[in-house]
N, C-alpha and C positions, 0 to 999 in steps of 0.2 A: 504494499499499500504506499501511497505517496506520503511524504513527510510534510510537516507544516512548512518548510522551506520551498517545497515544490508547489505550494498552493498558488492559484492564480491571484492577481491583485484585485482588491475591492475598488474597482474603477469609480471614481467620484464619490467614495464613500457611501455608495447606494445601498449596499446591505446594511450598513450602520444606520442611515436614514431610515430604512425600512423597520429595523428592529426598535428605533426610537418611536416611530409611528405606532408599532404594535404594542410597545409598553404604554403609550398615551392611551391607546384604544382599550386596553385591558381595565383601566380604572375611571374611564369616562362614566359608566353607569353610577358608581358608587359616588363620584364627586358631583355629578349634576343633580342627583337627588338630594345629596347632603347640603349643597349650596342653595338649593331652592326651598330651604326649610320655611323661609319667610312666605313664599307662595303658598306652600301647603298649610301653613298655620293660618294664613288669611282665608283659605277655603273652609277652614275648620273653625274659624272665630264665630262667636255669637255676641249680640248686642247686650250689654249689661245696662242696669238700671240707670246709669249716668251717661248713656249714649256712647260708651266707649266699646271697642272690640276687645274680647277676651277669649283666649283659647281655653275650652273646657280641660281642666286638669286631667281627667281620666283618659284623655287621649295620649298624653306624654309622647307627643309625636317624635321628638328628637331621640328619646330613648329607644323607642320601638323601631324607628328606622334604623338606628345603629344595630341593634340586635338582629333584626331580620335581614340586614345586609351581610352580617358576618357570620351567622350560623350557617347559612347555605355554603359560605365560603369553606367552612370547615368540613361540612358534610360532603360537599361534592369534591372537595380536594381529596378526601378519602376514597370516594368513589371513582375518581379519575384514575387512581392507581390500579383499578380493575378495568376501567373503560378502555385504557391505552393498549390493553392486550386484545381486545374484542372489536374495537372500533378504530378505524384508521385516523391518523393524525389530521388528515385534510378534512374528514367529515367533523371531527371534534371542534377543530378551529373554525373552519368556514361555517359550519352549521351553527355553532354559538354565535358567531357574529350576526348571522342572518336572523336568528331569534331575538337577539338584543335589538337589533334594528326595528323589528316588528313591534317589540314592546316599548320602545321609545316613540314610535309612530302613534301606539295606542295612548301614550301618556300625552302627546301633543294634541291629539284629537280631544281628549277629555277636558282640555283647557277650555273648549267652547261648549262642553256638555254640562248643563246644570244638573247637580245631583244632590241628594239629601246628605247631610254631614256624614252619618254613621256609614252609608253606602259608600261615599267617597274614600273614606278612611279605610275601608275594608278593601277596596279595589286598589287603593295606592299602596297598601301593605303587601297585597298579593303580587302586585307588579315589581315591587321591591324585592321580594323573596325569589320570584322566576327569574328576574333580570340579573340578579346577583348570583344565582345557581349556574345560569349559563356562563356568567363572568368568571366563576370559580373554575369551570371546566377549561375555558379559554386560557386562564392565567397559568394553571397547572401544565396545560399542554404547551404553552410557549416557553415557560420556564425550561421544561424538558428540551425544547427545541433550540433555545439559545444556549443551553449547556453544551451543545455539540460544537459550537464554534469557539474562537479564542476567547479568553477570559474578558477582554475589554468589551466585548458585545454584550455581556451580561451586565456591565456597568452602564452601558448605553440604553440598554433596555430598562433598567430601573430609573435612570434619569428621565426617561419618557414617562414612566409611571408617575414620578414626582411632579412633572409639569402637568399632568392631567388635572389636578386640583386648581392650578393657576388659570389654566384654560377655562374651567367651569367658573372660577370667581370672576374672571374678567368678563365673561359672557353675561353673567348675573349684573355687574355693575353697569354694563352697556345697556342691559334691558331696563334698569332701574332709572338711568340717566335719559333714556329715550322719552320723547314726548308722547308716545303712544299710550293708549289706555292700558290698563293693568292686564287685561286678557290678551291683547295683541303682543305685549312685551313677553308675557309668558309663553305664548305660542312660538314666537321667535327664539326664545331661550331654548325650548325643547327641540326645535327644529335643528339647532346647532349640533347636538350630539348624533342626530340621525345622519347629517353629512359626514361628521367625523368617523362614524361606525362605517360608512360606505368607503371612505378612504382608507380606512384600516383593513377592510376586506380585500380591496383591490391591491393593497400593498402586500398582503399576504399571498395573493394569487400570483404576484409578479416575483416573488422570492424564488421559487424553484427554477426560474428562467435564467437566473444570474449564475454565471459560471463560478464565481467565488462561493456562493451558497452550495451549489451543486457538489462542489469538491468535498466539503465537509459533510453534507448530508449523505452522499454516496459512499464516503469512507465509513460513515457510521453504519450504513446497510452492510457493507462488506465485512466490518468488524463483527456485527451481530451473526452474520453466517459463519464466520471463523476462518482461520487459516487453512484448515482441513479442506473446507469446500473449495477454496481458491486453488489449492494444489490439485484436487481432484479435476477441477475445471481445465487447469492449465497442462498438467502433466500426465493424467490418467487417460488410458486408452478406452474412452467411453464407448467406442463402437464395439468393443469386445465384451461390454457388460460385466466387467470384472468387479468394479467398485461403484457404490451408489452414495453420494454425499448427502447430507440433511442439514437444514438451516441452522440447527442447533450445534453443528460440529461434529455430531457423531457419524460413525460410518459403519456400513455393513458390507460384507464381502462374501463372495462365494467360496473363498479360501480361508475364512476365518475358523479357527479350531475352537469348538465348543464355546465356552462363554469367556474366552480369553479377553483381558483388558485390552484397550487400543494400543497400548505399547508392544503387544504381542501379535498384532495383526500382521499376517503374511501377505506381502505385496508381490503379485507376478509382474516382474518388470525385467526388461532386458538390460537394465542398468542398475548396478548397485548404488550408484550415486543417488538416483531418484528414490530408491528405498530409504537411504539414510535421511534423505531431505524430508521425505514423508514422516519418518519417526520423530526427526527433529521438530518439525512443526506440530505434530501431535502433542509433544512435551509442551511446546510454547502455548498451544491451545489451552492445555491444563493450567499453565501458570496465569494465563489471562483470564481465568474464570472469575466473574465478578463476586465479591464479598457478600455475605447476607446483610440484610438490613440492620440487624442488631450489631453486627461488626462495624458497619459504617457509623451507626448511631455512637457507639462507644468512642469513635474518634472526633465526632463533631458535637458532642452533647453540650459543650460550653457554648458554642455558637448558636445551638438550638435554644438553649435557655435565654441567651441574650436577645435573640429576636423575639422570642415570646415575651420577655418582660418589657422590652421597649414598647411593643404594640399594646401590651396590657396597660401601661401607664397612659399612653397616648389615648387610647379609645375610652378610657375610663372617665376622661373629662372633655374629650373633643369628639363630636360637637354637643354633647348632652349637657354639659355645664357651661362651656364658653359661648355656646350660641344664644345663651340667656343673660349675658352681660349687657349692661345698658349704659349708653354714653352719659358723661357728666355734662354734656352740651346739647340739649334738646333743640329741635328745629330741624331744618333741612338736612344738616349732617346726620341726623338719626336714622334717615332712610338708607344711608351708605355705610354706617358705622360697622354693623355686623359682617356685611360682605367684604368691607375693606380690612378692618382691624382683626377679624377672626379668621375668615376663609381664605381671603387673599394673602394676609400676612402668614398664615400657617403654610399655604402651599407654596409660596415663592421660597420661603426659608426652608421648607422640607426638601424642595428641589435643589436648593443651594447646598444643603448638607450632603444630600446624595452626590452632587457634582463635585464637591470638595475632595470626596475620596479618589477621584481621578488624579489628584496633585499630591494629597497628603493622606497617608495611612498609619495614623497613630492613635492608640498604642498598637503594638505589633500583635499578631494573633496568640503568640505564646505568652504573653504578658498577663499577669493577674490583675493588672490595673484595668484592662478592658472590661471584664465583667463588674468590677467594683464602680466604674464610672457609669455603666448601664444602670445598675441598681441605685446609684445616687439620683437618678431622674425622678424617683418617687417624690422628691421635694416639691415637684411642679403641681401635684395633686392639691396639697392644702394652699399653695400660692395662688392658684386659679379659683379655688373655691372661695377665697377671701376677697376676690375682686367683686365688682358691683354686679352680681348675678341677681336677677330679680324675676319672679318673686322669691322671697327667702323667708325662712321660719326660725332658724336656730343660730346660725354663725353670723357674727358681725362682719361689716365691710371695712377692710383695712387698706384696700388699693382701689380707691374710687376714680382716680383720674385716668383718662384714656391712655396717656403716654405710658403709665406704669403697667396697664393691661397689655398694651402693644409691645412693650419690652419683654415682659415675661412670655408672651406668645412667640416672640421672635426667638429667644433662646431655647424655649421649649420645642419648637418646630425644627431648628437647625440640628439640634441635638438627636431628634427623632430620626430624621433622614439620614444623618451622618452614620450613626450607630446601626441602623438597619442595614444600610448598604454595605458597611464594613463586615457585619455578621454574615450577610448573603455571600459576600465575595470571599471571605476567609475560609468558609466551609469547604467548598471544593478542593481547596489547597491543602487541607488536612488528610485527604485521602489519595489513594492512587488514581491516576487518569482514568482507568477503566471504571471507578466507582463514583466518578464525579456526577454523573446523571442521577444516581441513587441518592447522593448527598443532597443534590439540589431538589429533588422531590421531598425528601424528609424535611429540608429547611422550609419548604413552601407549606407543608403540613403545620409545622411549628409557627410559622408566620400567621396562618389562619387560626391556630389555637390562641395565640396572643390576642388577635382581633376579637374573637368571640368572648375570651375571659373579659377583656376590657369593656366589651358591649355590656356584658351582664353586670359588671361592677358599677356601671354608669347609673343603674337604677338606685342602688342605696346611696351612692355619693351625691347624686342630685337632690335625693330626699333629705340628706344631712345639712344641706346649705341652709 
């Protein structure tokens, strides 16, 4: 098989751009629904006695949206480990994108459809569940795909994921700033991810046509077939029907004695050199057998813990707590405050944190300081709960000024993106190259686990404020 030095060039960084778009597309669903929380709360608002709109507390929209976004990510990340053996990669990725597109179209249509609040809440929650279920299959499949390419493409892919939130926040700010009525602005907002999902789908369909991508994807296919099969294809007299190769590298032979192991297979050949080459490659095939999931986990458990803990802290307060922070300067700024200082601030800095890892990677993967810094992020939970979150029942407000909240959000989000990207990048480096894909799949599961734990914790934490 060709080595990396023999790989064709990524002309115009086109493959890199495609994986950036694919990363962007995987998190569009979550970010567009999360950033639109003000729209959904407006649809669920009721008139109070003093003619102000209030969202009924029993809806707990931000909490349920977070939980129903992350639970399917956990469930379907697990399910994807079985699906990938039974359903082709193309069907999983392209099919998921098609269903996500259809669900976004449904959401856009519902903007113009008047509905009773309870029904609207139920339909919205069901849409969030299904759109994130397909998103989980999409994300797990793409993590496996990008793991087949050089490591820098994983960083590019995750940078694209980090920018998805910024994309959604900017779209929401433009919708708010437009002179259109609220319904038209919301319709334009939800049409944007429809276009983004279409671009993502076309980008994926273009990928197999590029020589650089073909090199690594075809090499992976040959690797899965094993060197035994390659030898049989190239050196064995297939017309004589002596040997038959199988995709898993096993061999059957008309001259095999009893139940002899592969090393003892007798090969009919006119050349002793061919026989020796065959036996040598059989031994290489054994040496390259992938390690078990448990063996891989033992090598990456620190990184698995780190990515789980980072997302547990992040999702426990964002957006369930942070989206309820109120500005100290009511007026026109109030319309933009949450979109700008919560969602846009978080997503820009999260993306910045992920991007910094392309220049700086500190602490190193072997350092005990790395998990210590990850655990230290727990301090952001009380800091954000003590901001001007409204309504509140128990805790006092210590950080009422917008600048304090914005500063806390900036450090909170930069550290989240930085440590997530480092964890996901370090994990494959801790295992043999042949086990890198398994490590990536495991890290995706623990990423989803952290998101789900954080979403579940958001309920009691919001209640404590």
